[in-house]
N, C-alpha and C positions, 0 to 999 in steps of 0.2 A: 471875530467872524471866521477867521481862518482856523482858529482852534476848534470851533464847533463843527466846521466841515470835516476836519481831520478826525474828530471824535465819531462823527456819523459814518465816515468811511471805515473807521476801525470797527465800529459795531456791525456794519454791513459785512465786513470781511469775516468777522466771527460767526455771524448768522449763516453766511454762505458755507463756511467751513463745517458748521454743525449740520447744515442740510446735506452737505456732501458726505459727512460721516454717517448721518441717518440713512441716506440712500445706500451707502455701502453695507450698513448693518441690515437694511431691508433685503438687500440682495442675498446676503449670507443667510438671513432667516428664511427667505423663500426657498433657497436651496435646501436648507435643513428640513423644512416642511415637505418639500417635494421628495426628499430622501425618505422621510418618515412615511409618507403616503405610499411610496414604492415598497418599503419594507412591510407596511401593513397589508398591502395588496398581496404581496408574496406570502405573508403569514396566513391570510385568508385562504389563498389557494392551497397552501400546505395543509391547513386544518381541514379543508373540504376533501382533499385527497385522502387524508388519514381517516376521515369519517367514512368515506366511501369504502376504503379498504377494510375498516372495522366492520361495517355493515356486511360487506362481502364475506369477511371471515366469519361473522356471526351466522350468516346463512349456511356457509359451508360446515360449520361446527354442528348446526342443527341437522343438516343433511346426513352428516357422518353419524351423529347420535341416533337419528331415526333408523338409518340403515343398520347400525350396530344393534339397536334394540330389536329390530325385525329379525336379524340373524340370530340373536340370542333367543328370541321367542321360538323361532323355527327349530333351533338346536335343542332347546329345552323340551319342546313338543315331541321332537324325534326321539330324544333320550327317554322321555316318559313312555312313549309308545313301545320302545325296545324293552324297557323294564316290564311293562305290562305284558308284552308278548312272552318274555321269559317266565314271568310269574304264572301266566296261563299254561305255558308248556309244562311247568312243574305240576300242574293240576290235571294233566291230561288223562290220568287214570282214576280221577275222583268223581264221585257224585255227591250232590247235596240233597239231603232229605229234609223236608220241611213239614211242620205241623204235627209232629209226633209228641204227645204229652210227655213231660219229664216226670220220672218217678225215682225215688231213692233206691239205690242198689240195682238200677235197671241193667238189663243185659242187652246192650246195643247190638252185639253180634247176633243174638237170638232174634232181635227185631228184624234185622236185615235178612236173616235166613227165612223168617216168616213172610216177609215181603216177597222174597224170591219164590216161595211156594205159591203165594197168591197170584203172582204174575206169570207163573209157570216157567220160571228160570231158576234152576237149583243153584243156591249159593252155599258153599261150605266155609268153615272157618279158615281153611288153608288158602281160600281165594282172596282173603282180606289181609292187606298189609297193615292197615291201621284204621281205627274208627274212634271218633270222639265228637262231642258237641262243641259248637263255637258260638260265642255271643254275637248278637246282631250289631252291625256297625253303628246303628242308631237305636235308641231306646224305642222298642215297639210294643209298649204296654206289657201285657201278660203273655205274649206269644212265646211258646217254648223255643229254646235254642235249637238251631238246625244241627243235623247230624252229617258229618263229613265221613264218607267211606272211601278209602283208597284201595282199589283192586290191584291184583298182581300185574295185570296187563290192560292195555287200553281196549283190546278186543272184548275182554270180559265186561269192562265198563260199558262199552257201546251196546253189547248184547243185552245187558241188564236194562239199560235205558230203553232200548227198542222193545223189549218185552213189556215194560211198564207202559209205554205209549200205545201199544196195541190194545191194552185193556181199557184205554180211555180214562177210566176213573178207578181210584182205589181209596178205600176208607179204613179208618183205624180199627173198626170192629172186624174187618176181614183178616186182620193180622193178629187177632187175639188181644187187642188193647182194650181194657174195660173202660166204661164211662160213655159219655155222649159221643156218638159216631161223628167223625169229621174227616174231611178230605185230606189225603196225603199228596204232597207235591214232590216230585223228584226231577232234578235237572243236572246238567253238567255243573261242576263246581267252578264258578266264574270269579274273576278278580273283582274287586270293588268297583273299578271303573266300568267294567262290562255289566255288572249288576245294575248300576245306575242307568246305563244305556238301555238295558232290557226293560227296566221300570218305565223309562220314557216311552219306549215302543209300545208297551202294554197300554199306557195312558193314551197314546196317539191312536191305537187301534180302537179303544173304547169310544173315543170322541168321533172317529171317522168311519165307524162301522166296518173295520177290517176284521175278517173272521178268524184269521189264524196269526198267532205270534209264537215262535218257538226258537229253540237254540239247536244249532248243529255245528259241531267242531268249533265251539266257542264263538260262533257268529250268530247274531240275531237275524231271524228271517221273518218277513211280513208278507202275508197274502190276503188280498181283499175278499176273494171268493174262491170256490173250489176250482173254477176254470180259469182263474187269472194267474199271471206270473208272480213269482215270489221275488221280493226285494231283499237283498243282502244289506244289512245295516251294520257298518263297522265303526261309525262315529256319528256325532250329531249332524254333521254336514250331509251325510247320506240320508238321514231322516228328513232334513230340511228340503232336500231335492224333490220329495214327493208331496210336500205341503201344498204348493200351488194347485196341484191337480184336485185337491179336496177343499181348497180355500180354508185351510185350518191353520192353527197356530200351536206352537210347542211352548209350553210354559217352562 
């Protein structure tokens, strides 16, 4: 009986010892879990902060990229405008004659002299620095190549144009060119960019019943009626400004 009691006491002592050890292990495990939770919470905060910083950096990069793109666009546009202005300045003594039929071994100087006689503005060979035909920027069917005439001075060029415009119309038969009579067109020699703008202005005038479209000092001018003010059109934006008035659109 005593031996059984001692055995029970011994077993209870072992169980109590194991329980005590388990409690100790539980405390250690709880501390470990608490530390892990704290580390995880800290890691979450760190990730959140880094995500916010990354988003902020991404926004900043986009802002800088947009600003740089806008500055580049403005710079390129300014650069293109300066080049266009320089190219136009180089043409300030030139006129462009359109719709003169092409013939083999033609005498372009003689044609210009004949035009001068028809418009009552004498042109001599010594007044011309150079004269040649140029191809169209875009294929224009069977239209003849335009003639570019460079005068010695801008005053000669301006007076030649003024005399042509006073006559209102000029046809090929008036300058001794055989074949079907067709209208001759003479204007300032414009850069490709300004020619495209001039074409848009003519189309706008046609759609909106503007009576006059002409060029003066390489600037396109629009006038709706004889008694209305003229609009100077230097770029597409200038043309767009007068669209609301007519409720029209530019293609």
